[in-house]
N, C-alpha and C positions, 0 to 999 in steps of 0.2 A: 503493499499499499504506500509506504513512505517513498520508495524508489519510483512509483508510478506518479505520485504527486510532483515529485521533484522533477522528473522527466517533462511532465505536461508544462510545468512552470517554466522550465528551461526553454522549451520550444516557443513559448509565448513571448519570452523576453526579447527576442530579436525583432519580430514584427512590431511589438509595442514600441521599441526604440525607434523604428522607422515612423510610426504613427506620431509619437511625441515630437519628433524632430521635424516632420513635415508640417505638423500643426503650428509649431513655433514659426517656420519660415512663412506659412501662410499668414499667420496674424501680422507678421512685419510687412508683408506685401500689401495688405488690404487695411491698413490702420484706419479705424473709424468705420462707421456703417454696418449694414446687416451682415455682410460677409465676415467682418472681424468678429461680430457676436457669435455668428454660428462657428467660427473657428475656435473661439473661447469655449463653447459648449463641448466641441470635440476634444479639447484639451482637458477639460474637467473629467470627461468620461474615460479618456486615457489614464489620468491620474487614478481614478477609482479602480480601472482594470489593473494598474500597477500595484495598488495596495492589496487587491485580491490575490494577485500572483504571489506577492510576499507573504501573504497569510497562508497560501498553500505550502510555500517553503517552510513557514514556521510549523505548520502541522507536520511536514515531513522531517522536522528538526533540522533543517538546512538553512534557516534564516532566523536569527535571534531577534527578540523584540527590540526596538529602538526606544529605550526608556526615556521618559522625562516626567516632570510633574504633570498630573492630569486631574481635572475636575470631572468626576463621573457624572454629576448632575448636568453639566454642560454637554458632555457627549450624548447623554439620553435625549435632551432637548433637541439637539441638532439631528439626531436620528428620526425623532418624531416629525420634525419639520420637513425632513426629506421625503417622508412617506405619507405626509399629511393628505396630499390630493388623492392617492390611491385609496387611502382609508375612508375619505369622506365620500368618494364615489360609491363605495360598498356600504355606506351608512353605518360605519364603525365609529362609535363615540370613544374618544381617547380621554382617560382620566390620568392625570399626571400628578403625582404626589412626591415631589422631591424633599429630601430631608433639609436641604438648604445650608447646612453647616457641617457637610461631610469633610473629613480630612482629605488632603490631597493624596492620590495614588502615584506610586512610582511605576509607570506602565507605558505601553506603546499606544498612543491614542487612536491611531489608524486601526489596529487590530481590535481594540475594545469597540470602536465604532462599528466594525464589521460584525462582532458578536451581537450588539444591540440591534442592528438592522436585520440580522438573520432571525432573531428572536421574535421581532415585530412582524417579520414577513411570515414566519411560521404560524404566529397567532392569527394574522390576518387570514391566511389560507384556511385555517381550521374554521373560522367563523363564516366563511362563505357558504358553508354547507347547512347553516342553521338560520332559522328565521330571525328577524329583528325582535327585540333590541339586541344589538351587538356591542359589547363594551370591551375595550382593551385597557387594562390598568396596569401602570408602572409605578413602583414604589421604590425609593432609595432610602437606606437607613444605615446607621452605624452601629457596630457591636464593640464598644470600647474595651470590654473586658477580654475579648479575643483578638483585639486589633484587626478587626475585619470590617469591610464595607460590603453591603448587601444590595442587590438589585432583584426585584421581584417583577415578572411579566406574567400577567394573568390575563386569560381570555374566557369568553362565554360560549366556546365552540362545543363540539359534541364530546370532547374528552378523549382520552387515550385508553384503549382497552388494557387491563391489567397484564394480560398475557404478553403484550409487546412492549411494555414500558422498559423492560430491561434491554431492549435491542434498539431503541430509537437513537442512541448515540453511535451505533455501528456505521462505519463507512458504507455508503450506497444503500442503506436500508431506508426504504420509503413505502408509504401505503398509498402514494398518489398514483393515478393512471399513467402509463408510459408517455413521456414527452412533457409531464407537468412537474417533474422534480427530479433532482439528481441523487438525493439521499446524502448529500455532503454537508448540508447546511448545519445540522447539530453536531455532527462529527467535528466540523471545523470549529464550531464554538467551543466544544470541549477541549480541543487541542490547544487553542489560543489561551483559554482560561487556565488550563493546567500549566501551560508555559509560563504563565504569570504567578504560579504558586497557589492558584485558587482552585475552586471546584464548582460544578454545576450539577443541578438535580431537578427532578420534576415531581410534582404531585398532582394526580389527576384522578377523577371518578367520571365513568361514563355518564354523559348526559350533563355534567356539571363543569365542564370546561377543564383547563390545565393551568398550573402555575409553575413557571421555571424560575429557579432561584439561583443566582450567581453570587458566589462569595469570592472576595479578593482580599489579600492581605494588605494592610496599611504598612508600607516600608518607606524607609528615608533613602535618599540618594547615597550610594556607596562612597564612603570616605576615600578621597584620593582618586576617585574615577576620573575618566576623561572628561574634559570641560565640555560644556554644551556647545554645539556648532555655532559659530558666529553668524548672525544674520545680517551684518553689515555688508553692503554691496561692495565687491572689489572692482576696482577699474579694470577695464580690458587692457590687455597687453599685446597690442597688434604687432604684426611684422615678424612673427616667429615662423620658422620653417618646420612643419609637422608632418611626420610620416604616420599614416593611419594604417594598421595592419589588421585585417579581418577578412575571413573567407566568405562572409555573407555580403554580396555586391551591394545590396540596398542599404545595409547598415553602414558599410564603409562610405558609400556615397552620400548618405544623409549627414553623416558626421562631418565629411569633407565640406559639404554645403554650409553647415552650422559654423565651422571653423572659418571658413572662407568670408561668411558675412561678418565675422569679428576682425577681419583684416589680416588673417594669416595666410601663408602660402602652404598648400596642402598637396601631398601625393599619397596615393593609396597603394597598397600591395596586398595580394590575397592570401599570402602565408609568410612564415618567417624566412624562408629561402629567398623570396622575391624581395623581401624587405632588406636582406643583406645585399642583394643586387643594387637596390636603390641607394643604400649607404656607400657602396663603392663608387657610385656615379655622382654623388653630391653630398653636401654637408646638411644635417638637420639638428635642430635644437631640442625637439622633443619627439618621443615616439609613443603613440597610443596603440596598444596591441591587444587583440583577443588572446585568450588562453588556449582554447581548443581550436586547432587548426590542422588540415592535412599537411603532409611533407615535413614541414619543421613548425612545431607548436610554440606557444608562448615560452614555456621553460627552456625549449631548445634555443629559441632566439635570445633569451637571457644569457645562456651559457656562451653562445657565440659572441654576444656583446662583451662579456667579460673578457674573451680572449682577443677580439679584434678591435673593439671600440670601447675601452673601459671608461672613457669619459662620458658615455651616453647611458651607462647603467643606472645612475641616479636620475636620469631624465626619461626613463621608461615607466609608463603607466599601463596597468592592465585593466582591460575591459572585459567583463565576463558575465554570462547569464547564470552562473552557478557558483558565485564567489566563495561560498561556504561549503561546498562539497569537501569531503575529507582530504582528497588529493589536492585540490586547489588551495585550500587552507594551509595545508603543511608546506606547499611551495612558496606561497606568498609570505608566510611566517619566516621561512628560511631566507627568502630573498630580500625581505624588508622593502618590497616594492609597493609604491601606492597603487590603489585599485579604485575602480568605479563599477558599481553593479548596473547592468542593464535592466530596465531603461533608465537613462539619466537625462537631465535637462541641461540647458545652456548654462545656467548659473553654476551647476556643480562643475562643469568642465572649465568654465572661466576661472573659477576659484582655484582649481588644482594647477592650471597652466600659470596663474599669477604666482602661486606659492613656488612652483619650480622655478620660474624666472627669477624671482627674488632671491631664492636660494643660491642662485648662480650655477 
């Protein structure tokens, strides 16, 4: 199961990189007006897909949560707002009872948002099969004695039969007709919650709806941990000669377009062997390389740079769709090379190039 989810996520990361990049270029080309607004909506949808893919990797234990201080009540409100129209169309009344004074959580906000969205969607679908009134109730509360924060999501649907309650968190288990559900939603919720050190359970009686309870630990940021990423925009550093190495032509081309738009001179190569040929023909300031490639992969290119172009070793950045697979993690830790996980945006690339340039 974990390997399959990681494989699916990896295959989605390359096309998502292209979508994110093309959307950025489209927004720049049509600043203002209806087309820009449409491009913005595409970009938001792509960002949501990116978060879902990373949640898949978290479920596969190949992408750790990106922790920061999180207000659970805010995440719940945002999730309700996102689904408000769909719930209103189906005459579902939403009752929101936030605690209001919850302690902050040390968690990944995007992953928790996905958990709440999945639970709301599950409750919504359960109530489609029953007559009005339909009520969706969300309650948050603190348990100071146990240092826990709780979220309860209750619906007035038909309930869950006792004989299947023990299976609802199994991957691919669903009672929906073919084509109406993947059976991954609750499994994904459980994986994310447990990755955060929490738990999820359900209480239900046939004919009386269901209540899902999520418990999350109240934790402080780790002492001496890495500083939060800076949100200060770094100035562009145009005029760099950059070699992009990726065996996916669409990924290489969109990255080249994004870099060229920043004023850089860009050459692409389909693998490490062709990258070495390019280095023999001209000088480059920075190399952006995929890890998995035919003929000569990223680690092979790194070793050749150590031998033939040692001054470029610290100017090599790896781009990969499975940055945290065991093999890749081991290599990157050993090489101490910077990396970006696909899909990435222009600001991430700009920051990395600026840091490499400033470091000399």
